[in-house]
C-alpha positions in Angstrom: 8.8 -16.8 -44.1 12.6 -16.3 -44.0 13.7 -12.6 -43.6 17.2 -11.5 -44.6 19.3 -9.5 -42.1 20.0 -5.8 -42.8 23.8 -6.3 -42.5 26.2 -8.8 -44.0 27.0 -12.0 -41.9 30.7 -12.9 -41.9 31.7 -16.4 -42.8 32.2 -18.4 -39.6 35.0 -20.2 -41.1 35.8 -23.9 -40.6 33.8 -25.9 -38.0 35.9 -26.3 -34.8 37.1 -29.8 -34.0 38.8 -31.6 -31.0 39.4 -29.5 -27.8 38.0 -26.4 -29.6 34.7 -28.1 -30.1 34.4 -28.9 -26.4 34.7 -25.3 -25.2 31.2 -24.1 -24.1 29.8 -20.8 -25.3 30.7 -17.8 -23.1 27.1 -17.3 -21.9 27.2 -20.7 -20.1 30.7 -20.7 -18.8 30.9 -21.4 -15.0 32.9 -23.3 -12.4 32.2 -25.1 -9.2 33.8 -22.3 -7.1 31.7 -19.7 -8.9 28.5 -21.7 -8.3 29.3 -21.9 -4.6 29.9 -18.1 -4.5 26.7 -17.5 -6.4 24.5 -19.7 -4.2 26.0 -18.0 -1.1 25.3 -14.6 -2.5 21.7 -15.4 -3.6 20.7 -17.0 -0.3 22.6 -14.8 2.0 20.5 -13.1 4.7 21.4 -9.8 6.4 23.6 -11.6 8.9 25.7 -13.3 6.2 26.1 -10.1 4.2 27.1 -8.2 7.4 29.6 -10.8 8.4 31.1 -11.0 4.9 31.6 -7.2 4.8 33.1 -7.1 8.3 35.5 -10.0 8.0 36.3 -8.9 4.4 38.3 -11.9 3.4 37.7 -14.5 0.7 39.2 -17.1 3.0 36.7 -16.5 5.8 35.2 -19.7 7.2 33.1 -20.6 10.2 33.5 -23.2 12.9 30.9 -24.0 15.5 29.6 -26.4 18.2 26.5 -26.9 20.3 26.7 -26.8 24.1 24.1 -27.6 26.8 22.7 -24.4 28.2 24.6 -24.8 31.5 28.0 -25.0 29.8 27.0 -22.3 27.4 26.0 -20.0 30.3 29.4 -20.6 31.9 31.1 -19.8 28.7 29.2 -16.6 28.3 29.9 -15.7 31.9 33.7 -15.6 31.3 33.7 -14.4 27.7 34.2 -10.7 28.5 37.3 -11.3 30.6 38.6 -13.8 28.1 38.3 -11.4 25.1 40.1 -8.8 27.1 43.0 -11.2 28.0 43.3 -12.1 24.3 43.2 -8.4 23.3 40.0 -8.7 21.3 37.8 -5.6 21.2 34.1 -5.6 20.5 33.3 -3.3 17.6 29.6 -4.0 17.6 26.8 -6.3 18.9 23.5 -6.9 17.1 20.6 -9.3 16.9 18.8 -9.7 13.6 15.2 -10.4 13.0 15.4 -12.7 10.0 12.0 -12.1 8.4 12.2 -8.3 8.5 16.0 -8.3 7.9 16.3 -5.6 10.6 18.3 -5.2 13.8 16.5 -5.8 17.1 17.4 -5.4 20.7 19.5 -8.3 21.9 17.8 -10.6 24.4 19.4 -12.3 27.4 17.7 -15.4 28.8 18.3 -16.3 32.5 19.1 -19.8 33.7 18.3 -20.1 37.4 20.9 -21.7 39.6 19.6 -20.8 43.1 17.4 -18.5 45.0 19.5 -15.5 44.0 21.9 -16.8 41.5 21.5 -16.9 37.7 23.4 -17.5 34.5 22.6 -15.3 31.5 22.6 -16.5 27.9 22.1 -14.4 24.7 19.5 -15.3 22.1 20.7 -14.9 18.5 23.5 -12.4 19.2 26.3 -11.5 16.9 29.5 -10.0 18.3 31.9 -8.3 15.9 35.4 -8.6 17.2 38.7 -7.0 16.2 42.3 -7.1 17.4 45.7 -6.0 16.1 47.6 -8.8 14.4 51.1 -9.1 16.2 52.5 -10.3 12.9 51.0 -7.5 10.8 54.4 -5.9 10.4 55.8 -8.9 8.7 53.0 -8.7 6.0 52.8 -5.4 4.1 49.3 -4.2 3.9 48.0 -6.6 6.6 45.2 -5.1 8.6 43.7 -6.0 12.0 42.3 -9.5 12.6 38.5 -9.7 12.6 36.0 -12.4 13.8 32.3 -12.6 14.3 30.9 -14.7 17.2 27.3 -15.9 16.9 25.7 -17.1 20.2 22.1 -18.5 20.0 20.5 -20.1 23.1 17.5 -22.2 22.5 15.5 -23.5 25.4 13.0 -25.2 23.1 15.7 -27.5 21.8 15.7 -31.0 23.4 17.8 -30.9 25.5 18.1 -27.1 25.8 21.3 -25.9 24.3 23.1 -23.1 22.5 24.6 -23.0 19.1 28.0 -21.2 19.0 29.7 -20.2 15.7 32.8 -18.1 15.0 33.4 -16.6 11.6 37.0 -15.7 10.9 39.7 -15.7 8.3 42.0 -17.2 11.0 41.7 -20.4 13.0 38.2 -20.6 14.3 38.8 -23.9 16.1 41.7 -22.3 18.1 39.4 -19.4 19.1 36.8 -21.8 20.5 39.3 -24.0 22.2 41.0 -21.1 23.9 37.7 -19.7 25.1 36.4 -23.0 26.4 39.7 -23.7 28.2 39.3 -20.4 30.0 35.8 -21.4 31.0 36.9 -24.6 32.5 39.5 -22.8 34.5 37.5 -19.8 35.7 33.8 -20.7 36.0 31.9 -20.1 39.2 30.5 -23.6 39.6 33.7 -25.6 40.2 33.8 -27.0 43.7 30.0 -26.6 44.3 27.2 -29.1 44.6 24.4 -29.0 41.9 21.8 -31.0 40.0 22.6 -31.9 36.4 20.3 -29.1 35.2 22.4 -26.5 37.1 20.2 -25.9 40.1 22.4 -25.8 43.2 21.9 -28.4 45.9 20.8 -26.1 48.7 20.6 -28.1 51.9 17.7 -27.6 54.3 18.4 -27.8 58.0 21.7 -28.9 59.5 24.3 -30.5 57.3 24.2 -34.3 57.3 27.0 -36.0 59.2 28.8 -39.3 58.5 28.4 -40.4 62.2 24.6 -40.3 61.7 24.8 -42.7 58.7 24.9 -46.2 60.1 26.9 -48.2 57.6 28.5 -51.6 58.2 32.3 -51.1 59.0 33.4 -53.0 55.9 31.1 -50.8 53.7 32.4 -47.6 55.2 36.0 -48.8 54.8 35.6 -49.7 51.1 33.9 -46.4 50.4 36.5 -44.4 52.2 39.3 -46.2 50.3 37.7 -45.4 46.9 37.3 -41.7 47.8 40.8 -41.4 49.2 42.3 -43.0 46.1 40.3 -40.5 43.9 41.6 -37.6 45.9 45.2 -38.9 45.9 45.3 -39.2 42.1 45.5 -35.5 41.8 48.8 -35.3 43.8 51.7 -34.6 41.4 53.8 -37.5 42.6 51.1 -40.1 42.0 49.9 -38.5 38.8 53.5 -38.7 37.5 53.5 -42.4 38.5 50.5 -43.0 36.3 47.7 -43.4 38.9 44.4 -43.2 37.0 42.5 -40.1 37.9 39.0 -41.3 37.0 37.2 -44.1 38.8 33.8 -45.3 39.8 31.7 -47.6 42.0 28.2 -48.9 42.3 26.2 -48.8 45.5 23.7 -51.6 45.4 21.1 -53.0 47.7 17.4 -52.9 48.7 15.7 -49.5 49.0 16.1 -47.6 52.2 19.6 -48.7 53.3 21.6 -45.6 52.8 22.5 -45.3 49.1 20.9 -41.9 48.6 22.1 -40.8 52.0 25.7 -41.4 50.9 25.0 -39.1 48.0 23.6 -36.4 50.3 26.6 -36.6 52.6 29.1 -36.4 49.7 27.2 -33.4 48.3 27.5 -31.6 51.6 31.1 -32.6 52.4 33.0 -33.2 49.2 35.8 -30.8 48.6 35.3 -31.0 44.8 32.4 -30.5 42.4 29.4 -32.7 43.1 26.8 -33.3 40.3 23.5 -35.2 41.1 21.9 -36.9 38.1 18.7 -38.9 37.8 17.5 -41.1 34.9 15.7 -38.2 33.3 19.2 -36.6 32.9 20.3 -39.6 30.9 17.4 -39.8 28.5 19.5 -40.4 25.3 23.0 -40.4 24.0 23.1 -36.6 23.6 22.0 -36.1 27.2 24.6 -38.6 28.5 27.4 -36.9 26.4 26.5 -33.4 27.7 26.3 -34.6 31.3 29.8 -36.0 31.2 31.2 -33.0 29.3 29.8 -30.8 32.0 31.4 -33.0 34.7 34.8 -32.7 32.9 34.4 -28.9 32.6 33.9 -28.8 36.4 36.5 -31.5 37.3 37.7 -32.6 39.7 34.1 -33.8 40.2 32.0 -36.6 41.7 29.1 -37.6 39.4 26.3 -39.3 41.3 23.9 -41.3 39.1 20.7 -42.4 40.8 18.9 -45.6 39.7 21.4 -46.8 37.2 19.3 -49.9 36.3 16.7 -47.6 34.7 19.1 -46.5 32.0 21.7 -49.3 31.8 19.6 -52.5 31.7 21.5 -55.4 30.1 21.5 -55.8 26.3 20.8 -59.6 26.8 17.4 -58.7 28.3 16.4 -57.2 24.9 15.6 -53.6 26.0 18.7 -51.5 26.1 18.2 -47.8 26.4 19.6 -45.4 23.7 21.9 -44.1 26.4 23.6 -47.3 27.3 26.3 -47.3 24.6 27.1 -43.7 25.2 27.3 -44.3 28.9 29.9 -47.0 28.4 31.9 -44.7 26.1 31.9 -41.9 28.6 32.9 -44.1 31.5 35.9 -45.3 29.4 37.1 -41.7 29.7 37.9 -38.8 27.3 41.5 -38.1 26.2 43.3 -36.5 29.1 42.1 -38.8 32.0 40.0 -36.1 33.6 39.6 -36.4 37.4 36.0 -37.7 37.5 34.6 -40.2 40.0 31.2 -41.7 39.0 29.0 -43.2 41.8 25.8 -45.0 40.7 23.0 -46.5 42.8 20.7 -49.4 42.0 18.1 -51.6 43.7 18.5 -54.2 40.9 22.1 -55.0 40.4 21.4 -58.2 38.4 19.7 -56.4 35.5 22.5 -53.9 34.8 24.6 -54.5 31.7 27.4 -56.8 32.6 29.9 -54.7 30.7 29.2 -52.0 33.2 29.0 -53.8 36.5 31.8 -56.2 35.9 34.3 -53.9 34.2 37.0 -52.1 36.3 37.8 -48.8 34.6 34.1 -48.1 34.3 32.8 -49.1 37.7 35.8 -50.4 39.6 33.8 -52.1 42.4 30.3 -52.9 43.7 29.5 -52.1 47.3 26.4 -53.8 48.8 24.3 -51.9 51.3 21.9 -54.3 53.0 19.7 -54.0 56.1 21.6 -53.2 59.3 22.6 -56.1 61.5 21.8 -56.4 65.2 24.8 -54.3 66.2 24.0 -51.5 63.7 20.3 -51.6 64.7 21.3 -51.2 68.3 23.5 -48.2 67.5 20.8 -46.6 65.3 18.1 -46.9 67.9 20.3 -45.7 70.8 21.2 -42.6 68.8 17.6 -42.0 67.7 16.1 -42.2 71.2 19.1 -40.5 72.9 17.0 -37.5 74.0 14.1 -39.7 75.3 13.3 -41.8 78.3 13.4 -45.4 77.1 14.2 -48.6 79.1 17.1 -50.7 77.9 15.0 -53.8 77.9 12.5 -52.0 75.6 15.4 -50.9 73.3 16.6 -54.5 73.1 13.0 -55.7 72.4 12.6 -53.2 69.5 16.0 -54.1 68.0 14.9 -57.8 67.9 11.5 -57.0 66.4 13.2 -55.0 63.6 15.4 -57.8 62.4 15.5 -57.5 58.6 14.2 -53.9 58.5 15.8 -51.4 56.3 17.3 -48.2 57.7 14.4 -46.2 56.3 11.9 -48.5 57.9 13.6 -48.3 61.3 13.6 -44.5 61.0 9.8 -44.6 60.3 9.2 -46.8 63.4 11.2 -44.4 65.6 9.2 -41.4 64.3 5.9 -43.1 64.8 6.9 -44.1 68.4 8.0 -40.6 69.3 4.7 -39.2 68.0 2.6 -41.7 69.9 4.6 -40.9 73.1 4.1 -37.2 72.5 0.3 -37.7 72.1 0.1 -39.7 75.3 2.0 -37.0 77.2 -0.1 -34.2 75.8 -3.1 -35.6 77.8 -1.2 -34.8 81.0 -0.1 -31.4 82.2 2.8 -29.8 80.3 6.2 -30.8 81.4 9.8 -30.0 80.5 10.8 -33.6 81.0 12.1 -35.7 78.0 9.5 -37.6 76.0 8.9 -41.0 77.7 8.7 -43.8 75.2 7.2 -47.1 76.4 7.0 -50.6 74.9 3.3 -49.9 74.2 4.3 -47.0 72.0 7.0 -49.1 70.3 4.7 -52.0 69.7 2.0 -49.8 68.2 4.6 -48.1 65.9 5.8 -51.5 64.7 2.2 -52.6 64.1 1.5 -49.5 62.0 4.4 -50.3 59.7 3.4 -54.0 59.5 0.0 -53.0 58.2 1.5 -51.2 55.2 0.8 -53.2 52.0 3.6 -55.4 50.6 5.9 -54.8 53.6 9.1 -56.6 52.8 10.3 -56.9 56.4 9.8 -60.6 57.3 11.4 -60.0 60.7 8.4 -57.9 61.9 6.5 -61.2 62.6 9.1 -62.4 65.1 8.4 -62.3 68.8 11.1 -61.3 71.3 
């Protein structure tokens, strides 16, 4: 039943037409900007509210990036000094437990580099920064500049990394670029030898020496030339002339002929940063990108990639890895021509993507390391038995029997012969005389290696 209202209703007048008819009622008026503001306010957690109140600017925005934990740890290492040099002061630091919306004690996670060396990274930490604006006098009412830095290390992320964001009413990109530039200049890993995960390459025993690595003269000459050219590219005169700073080469050949030994020698003797990477460090495009970014942060650097064929198999074979395309992109170089020399090893040169192995500018040359020839075998054996008693005729005999053997196989024969000679001598009274190695010991040592399954050394069957 219709009920009359207890007060008179005014005449609404004529019905609106045209633009007036399109105007929505006040209770549904909104705008895109207001909807954005509303959503931000309704979904804002304690961190967002705190950041908004601290920055106190409607123009505040955030910029961010994600770094691998090693680069993030280096950035955190230099942050305090960088903030001081840029006249930023820390007004507060807090970690927030999102579910309880309450502050908690900040946590630092340690990344181990060596036996007594670590890098620390904060977990979910907010730093509230402030500095006086040098141009504040030109803008009446302008207050200090403020920014909030959020640093969140996540070792459960794959690969482990840290998210870094800066909230500011100014230029957040400039803030990050300035900080990272300082990190590249000041970090404590430049010039050192390390694995891709940051663990330092700590040598055990005496440092390896080039004179103990028996390479063919032409191999050593080509390797030396490539390394000299890389070092020379940093000289101002050649840099001004346009000599490319980056470069690369592939060390190819059967196992056991010195490819890894070259890497160990460079790690021990290189005057620049040396980074050793295995196929597990190149698992996907993100891992490849992070590895090369790390190398550029630590440049000048030598990046040593073991077993390239496991991550760079040719596309024509139908099974390219997800890392292959990114690897080619990184080898092409980032803007700025960073001084980065990439050395890769492989036992299977033929399966590697042709656009890598036949492309100067990525890998400039391929150096083959094969089994040592008769001259190198003779030098190797003479050096190996230099502190023993061994007849020249027996040394010659052994060199002939080892035709076609790899350097690693020759080393194993020498070790077995020395042990057999020691066992024979231990049956006699103790003596201070050098170990006496006979042809009997040599023949038995060769026989032990010949009995290994799938022995590839055809020359072991030859008689002297």
